[in-house]
N, C-alpha and C positions, 0 to 999 in steps of 0.2 A: 219186431219185438223190441229192439234197442230204442227205436224212435218212440214207441209207446211208453216204455219205461221212463225215458227222458222227459216226456210230456207230463207223465204222472208225478215225477219227482218235482217238477217245477211248481205244481200246485199242492205239494205235500206240506206238512207241518211237523214241528218237533213234538215230543210227548208233552212237554210243558204247555205248548200252544194248544194241543188237543185237550188237556185237562182244563185249561182256561176257557176253552170253547164250551165244554160240557158244563162247567160251573155257570157260565153266562146263560146257557140254555135253561138250566134249572131255575135261575133267577127270573127268567122271562117266561117260564112255563112252556118251554119249547123242546124240540128234538131235532136231530139231523134226519136226513133221508127224505124221500119223496112222499111218504105217507105220514102225515102229522096227526096220528090218532091219539086219543087219550091214553090208550094202553102203552104206546111207545113213549109218550111224555112221562108217564109214570115209571117206565123202565129206565129212562134217562136219569130220573131223580134217584132211583135205587142204585144204578150203576155208579153215579157220582159218589154215593156213600161207600160203595164197595171199593172203588179205587182209592178213596181217601184212606180207608182201613188198610188195604194192601200196601199202599205207598209207605205206610209206617211200620208194618209188621212182617213183611216178607223178608226172610233171612236166607243167605246162601252160605253153605258150609265152607270152611277154609280149603278143603280138598278141591271142591268144585271151583272156588274162586281162583285157585292156582291154575286150573285147566283153562278157565275163561281168559285169564290174563296172559296165558301162553299162546293164545291165538294170534297169529302174525300176518293175517291177510287184511287188507283195507277193504271193508265191505259196507254196504248199505242194507239195512233191514227196512224194507217198505211194507207196512202193514195196512191191509184193507179192513176197515171196520165201520161201524155206525154207533152213535151214542147209546142207542137202545139195546145193543147186542150184549146179552149177559155173559157169554163166553169171552167176549172182548174185554169186558170189565175185569175179568179174572186174569186174562193173559197179558194185557198190556203192562200192568205194573211189574209183573215178573220179567218181561222182556226189557223194560227200562232198567230194572235192577242189574240185569246181566250186562246190558250195553254200557252202563255207568262204570263198570269195572275195567273196560278196555276202550281206549280212545280210537281204536281202529274200527270200532263198530258204531255206525251212525244210524240211529233209529229215527225213521220218518213214518208219518201216518197220513193216509188218504181216506176219504169217505167213499164207500161203495157206490152209492147212487149218483155221485158226481163223476165217477170214473167207470162207466159201464164197459168200455172196451177193455180196460185193464182187468176188471172182474171177470169178464167172459173169457179172457185168456188164461185164467187160473181157477177154473171151476173144480169143484170136488164132486165126483160122481155125477157130473152134469148139472150140479146145483150151485147157485151163487152163495155158497156157505162162507160165513165170516166168523171170526177174524182169519185172515190168510196172510202169513208172513212170506215175503219173497226176498231171498238173500241174493244180492247182486254184487259181483266183483267190480270194484270201482275202476280197476285198470282196464279190464277187457270188456266191461259192461255186460258180461254174460250172467245169466241166472244160474246160480250155483245150486240152489236148493229151495224148497218151499216147506212150510209148516202150518198146520192148522186144518180145520177150524177148532179142533179140541186137542188136548194132550192125549197121549196114547191110552192111558188107563180109562179116561172118560170116553174116548172113542169106542173102546171095547165094551164098556158098560152100556153105551147107547146102542151099539150094534146088537148086542145080546137081547136087549129089550125089544128092539124093532123086529128081530127075527121071531121072537115069541109072541108079540102082540100086534105087530103090523105098523104101529105108529106110536109116537111119544104122547103120553098123557100128561095133564097138568100135575098129577101126583108125582109122576116120574121126574118131571122138570124140577120140582121142589127137592126131590131126593138128589138130583144131580147138583143142585146148589149146595146141599149139605156135604156132598162129596168134595166140592171145591173148597168149602170152608174148612173141612177136616184135613185136606191135603196141604193147604197153606202154600200153594204154588210150587211145591217140590217136584211134582211130575213134569210140569212145564220146564223147570230149571234143568232137570235131568235130561229131558228130550232134547232141548236146545243145546245143552253142553255136548251131548252125543253127536249132534249135527255138526258142531264146531270141530269136534275131535276127528271127524271123518277127514278134515282137511289138515289137521295137526296131530297125526297118530303118535308121534314121538312124545309130545307133551302129555298125552292122556294115558300113557301106559302105566 
């Protein structure tokens, strides 16, 4: 696992590099991933607009900022994603906002289809669901925790719908986007802060 993580980090990019890549793809009418469909190209364009909006508008309360800044472990957050992934477009800007508050957190991004071995090592219920955050201890190189592909409230929302209707419908997916827009990244921020607090309980009391 440590070798796999090291190899994946070598081909990773910063959040800014990822944003630049997505902007370039939009300009070229392209998308990441092995399937270059019109649908995924359109989603890449939509996600570029989403990330631009969240980069400007996501806010973190002072109380939560204090908890994030109190985190005292040197870690890397390696996030698996693709440009067409709607959940990723909502999650990555929030993760970047959190990481920007603490220089002990290094946010790195890799593409799922370029890193199949890494993705298959971090499946969600047997599926290659993205985005997936892998939190790595820089000193020991151990995987401390994982997060994703959705924040807890959205995960529960999706699970309830699947249990009732068997699969997600286009109408539900639109409703899920409304949920993200109304939540403004706060559930992601709360979830990830709780993950950090697991390792710094005194700071988070």
